[in-house]
Wavefront OBJ file of the C-alpha trace (Angstrom):
o trace
v 16.063 28.868 -14.646
v 13.215 31.225 -13.697
v 9.823 30.701 -15.240
v 9.014 32.701 -18.332
v 6.075 35.164 -18.136
v 4.129 32.792 -20.396
v 4.797 29.880 -18.032
v 3.697 31.942 -15.027
v 0.398 32.705 -16.770
v -0.018 29.024 -17.697
v 0.470 27.957 -14.075
v -2.016 30.556 -12.834
v -4.515 29.385 -15.436
v -4.401 25.857 -13.912
v -5.600 27.047 -10.486
v -9.269 26.097 -11.170
v -8.104 22.691 -12.451
v -6.172 22.013 -9.230
v -9.159 23.109 -7.179
v -11.237 20.408 -8.844
v -8.733 17.619 -9.519
v -5.927 18.339 -7.017
v -6.745 15.569 -4.510
v -7.235 13.002 -7.246
v -3.866 13.928 -8.747
v -2.042 13.718 -5.438
v -3.751 10.428 -4.462
v -2.634 8.869 -7.780
v 0.840 10.384 -7.286
v 1.380 8.831 -3.866
v 0.060 5.426 -4.901
v 2.206 5.190 -8.036
v 5.331 6.552 -6.370
v 5.114 4.295 -3.314
v 4.347 1.222 -5.450
v 7.480 1.904 -7.481
v 9.630 3.020 -4.537
v 8.431 1.154 -1.438
v 11.527 2.331 0.423
v 9.874 5.750 0.613
v 7.206 4.337 2.897
v 9.662 4.947 5.702
v 9.506 8.684 4.935
v 5.774 9.196 4.641
v 3.172 8.831 7.424
v 1.263 5.674 6.457
v -1.971 6.442 8.356
v -2.107 9.870 6.715
v -1.892 8.092 3.345
v -4.795 5.844 4.288
v -7.031 8.560 5.728
v -6.320 10.971 2.887
v -4.720 13.694 4.990
v -1.448 13.579 3.090
v -2.990 13.851 -0.400
v -5.281 16.666 0.754
v -2.371 18.547 2.286
v -0.265 18.190 -0.894
v -3.214 19.208 -3.055
v -3.632 22.305 -0.928
v 0.056 23.095 -1.223
v -0.060 22.753 -5.030
v -3.131 24.995 -5.192
v -1.386 27.638 -3.052
v 1.797 27.416 -5.095
v -0.054 27.885 -8.372
v -2.097 30.761 -6.904
v 1.041 32.656 -5.755
v 3.479 31.570 -8.458
v 4.226 35.261 -9.153
v 4.493 36.223 -5.484
v 6.284 33.370 -3.741
v 7.168 35.535 -0.733
v 3.632 34.877 0.502
v 4.527 31.190 0.793
v 7.847 31.696 2.653
v 6.500 30.692 6.090
v 4.943 27.515 4.649
v 8.119 26.650 2.774
v 10.219 27.171 5.914
v 7.908 24.872 7.899
v 8.132 22.136 5.233
v 11.904 22.403 4.915
v 12.388 21.863 8.647
v 10.170 18.810 8.522
v 12.045 17.479 5.462
v 15.352 18.040 7.268
v 14.100 16.110 10.276
v 13.418 13.176 7.952
v 16.724 13.583 6.100
v 15.163 14.096 2.694
v 17.844 13.953 -0.021
v 18.058 15.983 -3.264
v 17.716 12.842 -5.384
v 14.345 12.146 -3.808
v 13.066 15.338 -5.390
v 13.795 13.727 -8.764
v 11.488 10.839 -7.879
v 8.729 13.104 -6.581
v 8.863 15.314 -9.683
v 8.682 12.348 -12.055
v 5.596 10.810 -10.432
v 3.845 14.097 -9.763
v 3.967 15.092 -13.430
v 2.996 11.590 -14.489
v -0.032 11.709 -12.138
v -1.097 14.999 -13.678
v -0.988 13.337 -17.083
v -2.884 10.263 -15.850
v -5.709 12.312 -14.315
v -5.935 15.171 -16.779
v -5.272 13.229 -19.962
v -5.084 15.382 -23.113
v -5.898 18.472 -21.030
v -2.265 18.353 -19.848
v -0.882 19.880 -23.037
v 2.865 19.964 -23.706
v 2.913 23.650 -22.802
v 1.204 23.007 -19.430
v 3.459 20.007 -18.753
v 6.562 22.081 -19.502
v 5.341 24.954 -17.317
v 4.620 22.653 -14.356
v 7.999 20.910 -14.788
v 9.677 24.304 -14.569
v 7.512 25.377 -11.646
v 8.236 22.140 -9.776
v 11.979 22.524 -10.085
v 11.808 26.189 -9.145
v 10.261 25.215 -5.815
v 12.346 22.049 -5.445
v 15.638 23.869 -5.911
v 14.534 26.484 -3.388
v 13.773 23.787 -0.831
v 16.920 21.759 -1.575
v 18.989 24.869 -0.958
v 17.286 25.672 2.328
v 17.524 22.083 3.516
v 21.214 22.045 2.664
v 21.607 25.082 4.974
v 19.764 23.232 7.795
v 21.951 20.154 7.355
v 25.050 22.340 7.492
v 23.823 23.929 10.718
v 23.535 20.442 12.187
v 27.370 20.251 12.242
v 27.790 16.718 10.960
v 24.612 15.132 12.391
v 23.183 14.343 8.959
v 21.409 11.009 9.520
v 19.356 9.278 12.151
v 21.429 8.710 15.316
v 21.004 5.959 17.919
v 19.644 6.937 21.316
v 18.916 4.850 24.400
v 15.764 5.241 26.458
v 17.335 6.393 29.735
v 14.020 6.992 31.504
v 10.353 6.360 30.721
v 8.049 8.320 32.983
v 4.228 8.389 32.879
v 3.093 12.021 33.167
v -0.708 11.610 32.862
v -3.346 9.121 31.838
v -2.277 9.468 28.206
v 1.155 11.145 28.065
v 4.515 9.575 28.847
v 7.943 11.234 28.867
v 11.041 9.622 27.375
v 14.555 10.711 28.326
v 16.776 9.974 25.327
v 20.530 9.643 25.753
v 22.956 9.304 22.785
v 24.484 5.844 22.497
v 27.798 7.298 21.437
v 27.950 9.397 24.603
v 28.893 12.589 22.751
v 27.545 15.899 24.080
v 24.271 16.902 22.439
v 23.857 20.155 20.502
v 21.531 22.691 21.991
v 18.196 23.565 20.379
v 15.750 26.412 20.343
v 13.015 25.776 22.919
v 9.885 24.842 21.011
v 11.634 22.738 18.387
v 11.126 19.028 17.756
v 13.053 15.880 16.846
v 11.957 12.992 14.622
v 12.023 9.608 16.271
v 12.158 6.529 14.061
v 11.037 3.050 15.100
v 10.384 -0.169 13.211
v 6.693 -0.990 12.880
v 6.272 -4.795 12.730
v 2.721 -4.510 11.365
v 3.976 -2.510 8.376
v 7.356 -4.258 8.077
v 9.147 -0.918 7.647
v 10.143 2.009 9.873
v 8.053 5.078 10.564
v 9.222 8.440 11.859
v 7.182 10.980 13.813
v 7.992 14.474 15.048
v 7.720 15.144 18.770
v 8.429 18.439 20.466
v 11.270 18.551 22.929
v 9.537 19.088 26.273
v 12.349 20.374 28.481
v 15.118 22.955 28.334
v 18.297 22.000 26.470
v 20.651 19.608 28.263
v 23.972 18.277 27.032
v 23.440 14.604 27.937
v 19.829 13.864 26.977
v 16.690 15.116 25.248
v 13.194 14.717 26.600
v 10.019 14.206 24.576
v 6.532 13.700 26.035
v 4.295 11.562 23.824
v 0.531 11.284 23.838
v -0.856 7.834 23.117
v -2.891 8.250 19.914
v -5.660 5.724 20.464
v -7.516 6.608 17.278
v -10.588 7.521 19.331
v -11.974 11.032 19.613
v -13.854 11.560 22.920
v -15.662 14.548 21.395
v -16.862 12.398 18.472
v -17.368 8.831 19.717
v -18.305 7.515 16.250
v -15.378 9.106 14.430
v -12.687 6.523 15.013
v -9.352 6.983 13.266
v -6.265 4.788 12.954
v -4.334 4.388 16.222
v -0.890 5.994 16.066
v 1.680 3.356 15.141
v 4.656 5.127 16.703
v 2.987 6.521 19.836
v 1.535 3.122 20.742
v 4.852 1.330 20.172
v 6.558 3.896 22.406
v 3.921 3.468 25.129
v 3.478 -0.311 24.944
v 6.673 -1.883 23.605
v 9.642 0.468 24.077
v 11.319 -0.023 27.458
v 14.077 1.722 29.389
v 17.379 0.617 27.822
v 15.943 0.110 24.330
v 17.455 1.835 21.304
v 15.620 4.220 18.971
v 16.805 6.544 16.244
v 16.589 10.364 16.446
v 17.109 13.292 14.108
v 18.858 16.516 14.993
v 16.374 19.058 16.465
v 14.560 21.144 13.837
v 11.431 23.298 13.627
v 10.468 26.887 12.838
v 8.408 27.349 16.039
v 10.655 28.374 18.903
v 11.304 30.991 21.603
v 12.508 34.023 19.706
v 14.694 35.598 22.387
v 15.294 33.983 25.783
v 16.953 37.202 27.019
v 14.042 39.517 26.153
v 12.276 41.294 29.001
v 8.848 41.730 27.422
v 5.891 39.694 28.877
v 5.046 36.361 27.370
v 1.799 34.338 27.301
v 1.934 30.593 26.626
v -1.420 29.150 25.467
v -1.702 25.384 25.115
v -4.371 22.721 24.754
v -3.785 19.028 25.359
v -0.388 17.709 24.346
v 0.300 21.117 22.794
v 1.840 22.071 26.122
v 5.006 20.093 25.322
v 6.942 22.758 23.326
v 5.600 25.457 25.640
v 6.908 23.533 28.644
v 10.320 23.596 26.997
v 9.974 27.359 26.578
v 8.764 27.758 30.192
v 11.597 25.688 31.632
v 14.148 27.648 29.602
v 12.710 31.011 30.690
v 12.693 30.113 34.361
v 16.247 28.806 34.096
v 17.599 31.948 32.409
v 15.376 34.790 33.517
v 13.519 35.434 36.735
v 12.124 38.917 35.886
v 10.073 38.395 32.728
v 6.301 38.285 33.295
v 4.991 34.863 32.162
v 1.475 33.441 32.062
v 1.138 29.714 31.298
v -2.406 28.712 30.287
v -3.360 25.115 29.678
v -6.583 23.414 28.714
v -7.119 19.676 29.274
v -10.096 17.402 28.805
v -9.696 16.027 32.355
v -7.294 16.587 35.239
v -6.045 13.011 34.846
v -5.046 13.760 31.260
v -3.034 16.872 32.223
v 0.740 16.390 32.526
v 3.247 18.547 34.399
v 0.780 20.367 36.640
v 2.772 19.823 39.884
v 5.958 20.984 38.096
v 4.286 24.095 36.644
v 2.701 24.949 40.001
v 6.047 24.595 41.758
v 7.615 27.041 39.303
v 4.733 29.474 39.867
v 5.321 29.290 43.635
v 9.045 29.890 43.148
v 8.797 32.782 40.688
v 6.397 35.652 41.578
v 6.409 36.813 37.977
v 5.004 33.483 36.747
v 1.288 32.733 36.823
v -0.430 29.520 35.687
v -4.105 28.984 34.793
v -5.687 25.605 34.200
v -8.915 24.989 32.283
v -10.620 21.560 32.492
v -13.277 20.686 29.952
v -14.850 17.843 31.948
v -14.021 18.136 35.690
v -14.662 15.059 37.775
v -17.606 15.222 40.191
v -15.307 15.245 43.204
v -13.136 18.076 41.880
v -13.530 21.685 42.994
v -12.835 24.910 41.190
v -9.898 26.770 42.683
v -8.260 23.615 43.974
v -8.218 21.109 41.121
v -8.719 23.582 38.263
v -9.219 27.292 37.698
v -11.968 27.279 35.072
v -14.400 24.632 33.847
v -14.657 24.315 30.075
v -12.249 25.029 27.239
v -9.848 27.941 27.247
v -11.853 31.148 26.857
v -9.864 34.382 26.541
v -12.866 36.375 27.802
v -12.426 34.805 31.238
v -8.867 36.090 31.468
v -8.008 39.593 32.682
v -6.763 41.848 29.875
v -3.816 43.247 31.866
v -3.098 40.739 34.626
v -3.457 37.591 32.494
v -2.931 38.637 28.859
v -0.637 41.643 29.422
v -2.471 43.580 26.735
v -1.241 46.862 28.238
v 2.244 46.074 26.889
v 2.546 46.288 23.113
v 5.632 44.055 23.184
v 3.947 41.047 24.776
v 4.505 37.801 22.812
v 1.977 34.994 22.493
v 2.943 31.386 21.806
v 0.121 28.970 20.948
v 0.093 25.226 20.447
v -2.742 22.726 20.240
v -5.412 21.391 17.881
v -6.229 23.377 14.744
v -9.596 24.692 15.993
v -8.079 25.822 19.274
v -5.273 27.680 17.558
v -7.613 29.391 15.168
v -9.857 30.499 18.030
v -6.943 31.796 20.085
v -5.459 33.751 17.216
v -8.826 35.267 16.314
v -9.497 36.139 19.931
v -6.113 37.856 20.329
v -6.542 39.713 17.041
v -9.924 40.984 18.246
v -8.132 42.394 21.268
v -5.671 44.269 19.079
v -2.711 41.878 19.069
v -0.821 42.053 15.757
v 0.142 38.921 13.826
v 3.864 39.465 14.333
v 3.452 38.940 18.099
v 1.607 35.621 17.736
v 3.661 32.422 17.209
v 1.862 29.136 16.479
v 2.733 25.501 16.086
v 0.542 22.730 14.726
v 1.013 18.990 15.115
v 0.138 16.682 12.271
v -0.443 17.114 8.553
v -1.529 20.497 7.287
v -0.758 24.126 7.873
v -1.346 26.644 10.609
v -4.818 28.170 10.408
v -4.916 31.750 9.188
v -7.783 32.758 11.466
l 1 2 3 4 5 6 7 8 9 10 11 12 13 14 15 16 17 18 19 20 21 22 23 24 25 26 27 28 29 30 31 32 33 34 35 36 37 38 39 40 41 42 43 44 45 46 47 48 49 50 51 52 53 54 55 56 57 58 59 60 61 62 63 64 65 66 67 68 69 70 71 72 73 74 75 76 77 78 79 80 81 82 83 84 85 86 87 88 89 90 91 92 93 94 95 96 97 98 99 100 101 102 103 104 105 106 107 108 109 110 111 112 113 114 115 116 117 118 119 120 121 122 123 124 125 126 127 128 129 130 131 132 133 134 135 136 137 138 139 140 141 142 143 144 145 146 147 148 149 150 151 152 153 154 155 156 157 158 159 160 161 162 163 164 165 166 167 168 169 170 171 172 173 174 175 176 177 178 179 180 181 182 183 184 185 186 187 188 189 190 191 192 193 194 195 196 197 198 199 200 201 202 203 204 205 206 207 208 209 210 211 212 213 214 215 216 217 218 219 220 221 222 223 224 225 226 227 228 229 230 231 232 233 234 235 236 237 238 239 240 241 242 243 244 245 246 247 248 249 250 251 252 253 254 255 256 257 258 259 260 261 262 263 264 265 266 267 268 269 270 271 272 273 274 275 276 277 278 279 280 281 282 283 284 285 286 287 288 289 290 291 292 293 294 295 296 297 298 299 300 301 302 303 304 305 306 307 308 309 310 311 312 313 314 315 316 317 318 319 320 321 322 323 324 325 326 327 328 329 330 331 332 333 334 335 336 337 338 339 340 341 342 343 344 345 346 347 348 349 350 351 352 353 354 355 356 357 358 359 360 361 362 363 364 365 366 367 368 369 370 371 372 373 374 375 376 377 378 379 380 381 382 383 384 385 386 387 388 389 390 391 392 393 394 395 396 397 398 399 400 401 402 403 404 405 406 407 408 409 410 411 412 413 414
């Protein structure tokens, strides 16, 4: 049932409370729920529980939901993003029952008597309003998967190092059945058992090649837990990425989800120019888009721009350069933040430093003279925010900018 006007006002009145206590509520929620239902550890990203990313993200989502409770259309893009991720983890309707129970109980534990019966009732109604919306959308996504409604076994057909930190995995279905296509830019979830945790973990990785009927390809960056830009800011090494790099061998079996994701090439048959802007491992979905475009269209103007910390860390450069040599309409530009002493500009890289839109020609590189040009961006949060702001300053409207973000959180608005 829809919320009553009184309940809507009650929810909006709790916005300041969530701003202050939201992270405490979500931290208590996750702890209590996972203590009572340890099987759900296989669904949630354990390092993001430890480092607080997951509670912060949920707290932000609750704050946004309460703020726009009377205008949920504003949240549609965020809801779509979350539903695709849920579908890739095969979240079930009954799990929403568990989440709702422990979320409301956490509110009571943190807020005490301040959570009056009226506020509790309003939030219960608000939770199920959102939950039913998401359950319905996820049911549609499962239906579109045509029977692939649980993790499926795949064999590692090839394991190919692409750079100093990125390795590609060619994944072939054990049952030998033809694979469904996907929209270039989408991802799969891969699930592996983590001995250290004693339960499985799943991570989303973008498909890094055009659709094929006999295998998928993902290209995975080893997450060392070290940040070269902040030597003292060590984080937890990625469980799944390190297992894939160090332990998984050709011939081994892993489990995959059907492809999902709301970031993808909108129209492979379009003729308008397209600019692909990537930093680091963010080039993986854009490589899928590039390979699809060059396989289906040879006339569309394309500019592929990639920024890497070092040349050794950059994957796919020979492949991208070979495509640029083959297709006159395709141009590639490489930025390197820290070129090696023996490297020379023009041969080993095009520009030293991070990607800077001001160094790119407005018409030749960014195609700003065409109001139909599309821009696809993928990389770290700061990079994406800078690229979007830079394009907006040059007059590019939001509807022509498509962005993807790895990890916990949302796409930056600026």
